[in-house]
OpenMM code with the backbone's topology and positions (N, CA, C; nanometers):
from openmm import Vec3, app, unit

residues = "UNK UNK UNK UNK UNK UNK UNK UNK UNK UNK UNK UNK UNK UNK UNK UNK UNK UNK UNK UNK UNK UNK UNK UNK UNK UNK UNK UNK UNK UNK UNK UNK UNK UNK UNK UNK UNK UNK UNK UNK UNK UNK UNK UNK UNK UNK UNK UNK UNK UNK UNK UNK UNK UNK UNK UNK UNK UNK UNK UNK UNK UNK UNK UNK UNK UNK UNK UNK UNK UNK UNK UNK UNK UNK UNK UNK UNK UNK UNK UNK UNK UNK UNK UNK UNK UNK UNK UNK UNK UNK UNK UNK UNK UNK UNK UNK UNK UNK UNK UNK UNK".split()
positions = [
    Vec3(2.4733, -11.0135, 1.7451),
    Vec3(2.3426, -10.9650, 1.6393),
    Vec3(2.2947, -10.8305, 1.5351),
    Vec3(2.3887, -10.7217, 1.6681),
    Vec3(2.3838, -10.5961, 1.5815),
    Vec3(2.4571, -10.5575, 1.4824),
    Vec3(2.5916, -10.6414, 1.4736),
    Vec3(2.6406, -10.6926, 1.3511),
    Vec3(2.5704, -10.7209, 1.2168),
    Vec3(2.5430, -10.8008, 1.2483),
    Vec3(2.4229, -10.8665, 1.1239),
    Vec3(2.3366, -10.7612, 1.0994),
    Vec3(2.2501, -10.7245, 1.1644),
    Vec3(2.1237, -10.6522, 1.1569),
    Vec3(2.1733, -10.5224, 1.1759),
    Vec3(2.2813, -10.4397, 1.1603),
    Vec3(2.2881, -10.3226, 1.1689),
    Vec3(2.2441, -10.2499, 1.2221),
    Vec3(2.2190, -10.2574, 1.4204),
    Vec3(2.1095, -10.2198, 1.4272),
    Vec3(2.1816, -10.0897, 1.5293),
    Vec3(2.3362, -10.1358, 1.5650),
    Vec3(2.4029, -9.9354, 1.6071),
    Vec3(2.4189, -9.8091, 1.6048),
    Vec3(2.3678, -9.9059, 1.4319),
    Vec3(2.3324, -9.6697, 1.3667),
    Vec3(2.1806, -9.6241, 1.4180),
    Vec3(2.1028, -9.7043, 1.4693),
    Vec3(1.9950, -9.6898, 1.5224),
    Vec3(1.9697, -9.7042, 1.6818),
    Vec3(2.0744, -9.6834, 1.7219),
    Vec3(2.0950, -9.7634, 1.9158),
    Vec3(2.0809, -9.6175, 1.9975),
    Vec3(2.0268, -9.5552, 2.1013),
    Vec3(2.1249, -9.4838, 2.1755),
    Vec3(2.0710, -9.5569, 2.3196),
    Vec3(2.2204, -9.6175, 2.3797),
    Vec3(2.1901, -9.6109, 2.4242),
    Vec3(2.1975, -9.5146, 2.6156),
    Vec3(2.1749, -9.5911, 2.7835),
    Vec3(2.1838, -9.4962, 2.8659),
    Vec3(2.1318, -9.3621, 2.8369),
    Vec3(1.9926, -9.3658, 2.7433),
    Vec3(1.8908, -9.2687, 2.7566),
    Vec3(1.7511, -9.2852, 2.8294),
    Vec3(1.7230, -9.2182, 2.9494),
    Vec3(1.5702, -9.2505, 2.9794),
    Vec3(1.4238, -9.1465, 2.8602),
    Vec3(1.4002, -9.2834, 2.7701),
    Vec3(1.2346, -9.2072, 2.7134),
    Vec3(1.1685, -9.1415, 2.8167),
    Vec3(1.1159, -9.0147, 2.8541),
    Vec3(1.0015, -8.9661, 2.9077),
    Vec3(0.8771, -8.9485, 2.8191),
    Vec3(0.8562, -8.9980, 2.6947),
    Vec3(0.7244, -8.9763, 2.5800),
    Vec3(0.7336, -9.1025, 2.5312),
    Vec3(0.6432, -9.1358, 2.4902),
    Vec3(0.5918, -9.2166, 2.3266),
    Vec3(0.5308, -9.1659, 2.2875),
    Vec3(0.4945, -9.1439, 2.1777),
    Vec3(0.3695, -9.1059, 2.1187),
    Vec3(0.3411, -9.1855, 1.9538),
    Vec3(0.2423, -9.2393, 1.9629),
    Vec3(0.2678, -9.3248, 1.8171),
    Vec3(0.0642, -9.2890, 1.7778),
    Vec3(0.1620, -9.2302, 1.5906),
    Vec3(0.1145, -9.1179, 1.5704),
    Vec3(0.0040, -9.2068, 1.4355),
    Vec3(-0.1429, -9.2471, 1.4937),
    Vec3(-0.1414, -9.3429, 1.3847),
    Vec3(-0.1525, -9.3401, 1.2367),
    Vec3(-0.2052, -9.2103, 1.2138),
    Vec3(-0.1926, -9.1361, 1.1017),
    Vec3(-0.0220, -9.1391, 0.9763),
    Vec3(0.0007, -9.0805, 1.0535),
    Vec3(0.1635, -9.1413, 0.9786),
    Vec3(0.2537, -9.2558, 1.0430),
    Vec3(0.2407, -9.3521, 1.1043),
    Vec3(0.2186, -9.4800, 1.0833),
    Vec3(0.3505, -9.4495, 1.1828),
    Vec3(0.4355, -9.3905, 1.2834),
    Vec3(0.5432, -9.4410, 1.2843),
    Vec3(0.5285, -9.3512, 1.5012),
    Vec3(0.6243, -9.3840, 1.5486),
    Vec3(0.6399, -9.3854, 1.6950),
    Vec3(0.7590, -9.2778, 1.7068),
    Vec3(0.6896, -9.1288, 1.8357),
    Vec3(0.8196, -9.0163, 1.7830),
    Vec3(0.8171, -9.0949, 2.0150),
    Vec3(0.9151, -9.0116, 1.9907),
    Vec3(1.0011, -9.0948, 2.1610),
    Vec3(1.1257, -8.8948, 2.1683),
    Vec3(1.1012, -8.9140, 2.3009),
    Vec3(1.0971, -8.7584, 2.3920),
    Vec3(1.2006, -8.7934, 2.4497),
    Vec3(1.3743, -8.8044, 2.4962),
    Vec3(1.4145, -8.8056, 2.6055),
    Vec3(1.4638, -8.7504, 2.6941),
    Vec3(1.5184, -8.7639, 2.8490),
    Vec3(1.4994, -8.6147, 2.9402),
    Vec3(1.5971, -8.5624, 2.9223),
    Vec3(1.7188, -8.6637, 2.8454),
    Vec3(1.7821, -8.4760, 2.7719),
    Vec3(1.7261, -8.4201, 2.6365),
    Vec3(1.5807, -8.4668, 2.6763),
    Vec3(1.5432, -8.3797, 2.5671),
    Vec3(1.6154, -8.3688, 2.3425),
    Vec3(1.6378, -8.5144, 2.3378),
    Vec3(1.6582, -8.5314, 2.2171),
    Vec3(1.5126, -8.5699, 2.1580),
    Vec3(1.4675, -8.5588, 2.0493),
    Vec3(1.3427, -8.6804, 1.9987),
    Vec3(1.4016, -8.7825, 1.8376),
    Vec3(1.2615, -8.8442, 1.8458),
    Vec3(1.3392, -8.9858, 1.7375),
    Vec3(1.2055, -9.0576, 1.6583),
    Vec3(1.1783, -9.0448, 1.5698),
    Vec3(1.0607, -9.0793, 1.5867),
    Vec3(1.1179, -9.2614, 1.5032),
    Vec3(1.0800, -9.3090, 1.4950),
    Vec3(1.0680, -9.4797, 1.4104),
    Vec3(0.9374, -9.5296, 1.3783),
    Vec3(0.9453, -9.6405, 1.3087),
    Vec3(0.7863, -9.7291, 1.2792),
    Vec3(0.8111, -9.8238, 1.3624),
    Vec3(0.9075, -9.9320, 1.4476),
    Vec3(0.8769, -9.9480, 1.4674),
    Vec3(0.9872, -9.9018, 1.6594),
    Vec3(0.9397, -10.0112, 1.7348),
    Vec3(0.9821, -9.9205, 1.9273),
    Vec3(1.0113, -10.0125, 1.9929),
    Vec3(1.1460, -10.0989, 2.0964),
    Vec3(1.1333, -10.2213, 2.1228),
    Vec3(1.1193, -10.1790, 2.2643),
    Vec3(1.0560, -10.1667, 2.3317),
    Vec3(1.0935, -10.1913, 2.5377),
    Vec3(1.1562, -10.2287, 2.5551),
    Vec3(1.2125, -10.2175, 2.6152),
    Vec3(1.3016, -10.2732, 2.7180),
    Vec3(1.2933, -10.2356, 2.8140),
    Vec3(1.3125, -10.3025, 2.9732),
    Vec3(1.3288, -10.2351, 3.1016),
    Vec3(1.3493, -10.3193, 3.1870),
    Vec3(1.4230, -10.4819, 3.1500),
    Vec3(1.5040, -10.5603, 3.1923),
    Vec3(1.4370, -10.6177, 3.3193),
    Vec3(1.5079, -10.7310, 3.2935),
    Vec3(1.3985, -10.8350, 3.4470),
    Vec3(1.3248, -10.7943, 3.5234),
    Vec3(1.4616, -10.7071, 3.5704),
    Vec3(1.4070, -10.6839, 3.7191),
    Vec3(1.3210, -10.5581, 3.7596),
    Vec3(1.3185, -10.4498, 3.5817),
    Vec3(1.1997, -10.3598, 3.6837),
    Vec3(1.0902, -10.4126, 3.6230),
    Vec3(1.0261, -10.2740, 3.6457),
    Vec3(0.8442, -10.3381, 3.6940),
    Vec3(0.7831, -10.1486, 3.5827),
    Vec3(0.7104, -10.1857, 3.4835),
    Vec3(0.7505, -10.0519, 3.4301),
    Vec3(0.5857, -10.0056, 3.5577),
    Vec3(0.5842, -9.8090, 3.4938),
    Vec3(0.5273, -9.7844, 3.6328),
    Vec3(0.3806, -9.6987, 3.4801),
    Vec3(0.3153, -9.7492, 3.4251),
    Vec3(0.2232, -9.7131, 3.3927),
    Vec3(0.0618, -9.7385, 3.4038),
    Vec3(-0.0109, -9.6694, 3.3722),
    Vec3(-0.1223, -9.6983, 3.5349),
    Vec3(-0.2064, -9.8411, 3.4635),
    Vec3(-0.2777, -9.9154, 3.5474),
    Vec3(-0.3916, -9.9465, 3.5748),
    Vec3(-0.4311, -9.9410, 3.3379),
    Vec3(-0.4815, -9.8207, 3.3119),
    Vec3(-0.6286, -9.7788, 3.2669),
    Vec3(-0.5011, -9.7731, 3.0896),
    Vec3(-0.3691, -9.8132, 3.2145),
    Vec3(-0.2479, -9.7346, 3.0339),
    Vec3(-0.2202, -9.9166, 2.9713),
    Vec3(-0.1787, -9.9563, 3.0689),
    Vec3(-0.1641, -10.1318, 3.0919),
    Vec3(-0.2959, -10.2278, 2.9644),
    Vec3(-0.3988, -10.1726, 3.0312),
    Vec3(-0.5204, -10.2199, 2.9946),
    Vec3(-0.5374, -10.1590, 2.7828),
    Vec3(-0.5186, -10.0450, 2.8067),
    Vec3(-0.5005, -9.9516, 2.6950),
    Vec3(-0.3753, -10.0571, 2.5549),
    Vec3(-0.2843, -10.0585, 2.6343),
    Vec3(-0.1953, -10.1115, 2.5826),
    Vec3(-0.1334, -10.2310, 2.5663),
    Vec3(-0.2513, -10.3584, 2.6513),
    Vec3(-0.1147, -10.5064, 2.6621),
    Vec3(-0.0985, -10.5537, 2.5578),
    Vec3(-0.0692, -10.5388, 2.4317),
    Vec3(0.0085, -10.5887, 2.3288),
    Vec3(0.0913, -10.5207, 2.3290),
    Vec3(0.1580, -10.4592, 2.3957),
    Vec3(0.3094, -10.3693, 2.3683),
    Vec3(0.2924, -10.3986, 2.4854),
    Vec3(0.2952, -10.3886, 2.6263),
    Vec3(0.3831, -10.3754, 2.7925),
    Vec3(0.3569, -10.4930, 2.7823),
    Vec3(0.4163, -10.6394, 2.7200),
    Vec3(0.3902, -10.7806, 2.8101),
    Vec3(0.4837, -10.8594, 2.8868),
    Vec3(0.6083, -10.7734, 2.8752),
    Vec3(0.6826, -10.8433, 2.9532),
    Vec3(0.7294, -10.7677, 3.0872),
    Vec3(0.5670, -10.7800, 3.1461),
    Vec3(0.5373, -10.7591, 3.3195),
    Vec3(0.5481, -10.8661, 3.4164),
    Vec3(0.6017, -10.8880, 3.5034),
    Vec3(0.6758, -11.0554, 3.5687),
    Vec3(0.5102, -11.0099, 3.6914),
    Vec3(0.5010, -11.1432, 3.7178),
    Vec3(0.4392, -11.1616, 3.8448),
    Vec3(0.4515, -11.1403, 3.9780),
    Vec3(0.3186, -11.1143, 4.0315),
    Vec3(0.3661, -11.0348, 4.1584),
    Vec3(0.4408, -11.0602, 4.3352),
    Vec3(0.5201, -11.0794, 4.4133),
    Vec3(0.5899, -11.1902, 4.4780),
    Vec3(0.5883, -11.3073, 4.4194),
    Vec3(0.7091, -11.2752, 4.2908),
    Vec3(0.7362, -11.4559, 4.3255),
    Vec3(0.9046, -11.4125, 4.2248),
    Vec3(1.0028, -11.4528, 4.3528),
    Vec3(1.1461, -11.4610, 4.3928),
    Vec3(1.2246, -11.5404, 4.3247),
    Vec3(1.2814, -11.4819, 4.2155),
    Vec3(1.3760, -11.5691, 4.1646),
    Vec3(1.5093, -11.5676, 4.3806),
    Vec3(1.4638, -11.7424, 4.4130),
    Vec3(1.5812, -11.7156, 4.5384),
    Vec3(1.7359, -11.7095, 4.5204),
    Vec3(1.7970, -11.7130, 4.4250),
    Vec3(1.9903, -11.7068, 4.3618),
    Vec3(1.9661, -11.5830, 4.3911),
    Vec3(1.9301, -11.4701, 4.2906),
    Vec3(1.9252, -11.3102, 4.2578),
    Vec3(1.8266, -11.2827, 4.3998),
    Vec3(1.7233, -11.2921, 4.4162),
    Vec3(1.6558, -11.2150, 4.4556),
    Vec3(1.5573, -11.1204, 4.4142),
    Vec3(1.6147, -11.1251, 4.2063),
    Vec3(1.4728, -11.0332, 4.1380),
    Vec3(1.3683, -11.1140, 4.1398),
    Vec3(1.2236, -11.0200, 4.0915),
    Vec3(1.1259, -11.0605, 4.0495),
    Vec3(1.1884, -11.1750, 3.9137),
    Vec3(1.0354, -11.2173, 3.9376),
    Vec3(1.0932, -11.3052, 3.7549),
    Vec3(0.8809, -11.4109, 3.7097),
    Vec3(0.9582, -11.4060, 3.5928),
    Vec3(0.7706, -11.4219, 3.5213),
    Vec3(0.8328, -11.6029, 3.4186),
    Vec3(0.7740, -11.6930, 3.4564),
    Vec3(0.8363, -11.7939, 3.3693),
    Vec3(0.6956, -11.7932, 3.2652),
    Vec3(0.5824, -11.7543, 3.3529),
    Vec3(0.5152, -11.8047, 3.2029),
    Vec3(0.4962, -11.8336, 3.0887),
    Vec3(0.4150, -11.8874, 2.9919),
    Vec3(0.5023, -11.9084, 2.8403),
    Vec3(0.3823, -11.8122, 2.7109),
    Vec3(0.4475, -11.7400, 2.7000),
    Vec3(0.3866, -11.6126, 2.5934),
    Vec3(0.4431, -11.5204, 2.5375),
    Vec3(0.4487, -11.4734, 2.4137),
    Vec3(0.5645, -11.4707, 2.3375),
    Vec3(0.5353, -11.2830, 2.3771),
    Vec3(0.6542, -11.2911, 2.2949),
    Vec3(0.7331, -11.0876, 2.3838),
    Vec3(0.7555, -11.0205, 2.2473),
    Vec3(0.7408, -11.0891, 2.1640),
    Vec3(0.6859, -10.9966, 1.9817),
    Vec3(0.5816, -10.9433, 1.9686),
    Vec3(0.5434, -10.8347, 1.9422),
    Vec3(0.4733, -10.7898, 1.9483),
    Vec3(0.4752, -10.6657, 1.7750),
    Vec3(0.3817, -10.6186, 1.7156),
    Vec3(0.3219, -10.6431, 1.6254),
    Vec3(0.2834, -10.4498, 1.6136),
    Vec3(0.3431, -10.4408, 1.4820),
    Vec3(0.3016, -10.3069, 1.5269),
    Vec3(0.1613, -10.1798, 1.5244),
    Vec3(0.1462, -10.1535, 1.5359),
    Vec3(-0.0418, -10.1462, 1.5433),
    Vec3(-0.1140, -10.1572, 1.4392),
    Vec3(-0.0957, -10.0378, 1.3449),
    Vec3(-0.0873, -10.1145, 1.2148),
    Vec3(-0.1110, -10.2246, 1.1182),
    Vec3(0.0222, -10.2821, 1.2041),
    Vec3(0.0405, -10.4994, 1.1719),
    Vec3(-0.1075, -10.5532, 1.2143),
    Vec3(-0.1470, -10.5195, 1.3497),
    Vec3(-0.2342, -10.5907, 1.4355),
    Vec3(-0.4686, -10.5360, 1.3651),
    Vec3(-0.3392, -10.3983, 1.2403),
    Vec3(-0.5320, -10.4497, 1.2486),
    Vec3(-0.5673, -10.5572, 1.1660),
] * unit.nanometer
topology = app.Topology()
chain = topology.addChain("A")
for resn in residues:
    res = topology.addResidue(resn, chain)
    for name in ("N", "CA", "C"):
        topology.addAtom(name, app.Element.getBySymbol(name[0]), res)
């Protein structure tokens, strides 16, 4: 898929994003990594993986509930892997804040 959509040129692996800010006027995100690199993009995909849970506060989650939908239910674990899971039927696709308006 990355070859078809030519995504590799815009992908940074093994980087920890420490800050993500959305600029409504400019209609883009500014991201900062723990190494101090800065990048800007119109769209951002927040990928936390199936066994990770974000550490956003309840207030941040409520403000951005359409952005951070990939949270799994508390207390439910896959008996084979021991990892939490969520089989709720909902879309993981999200529009940019401007497209939601």
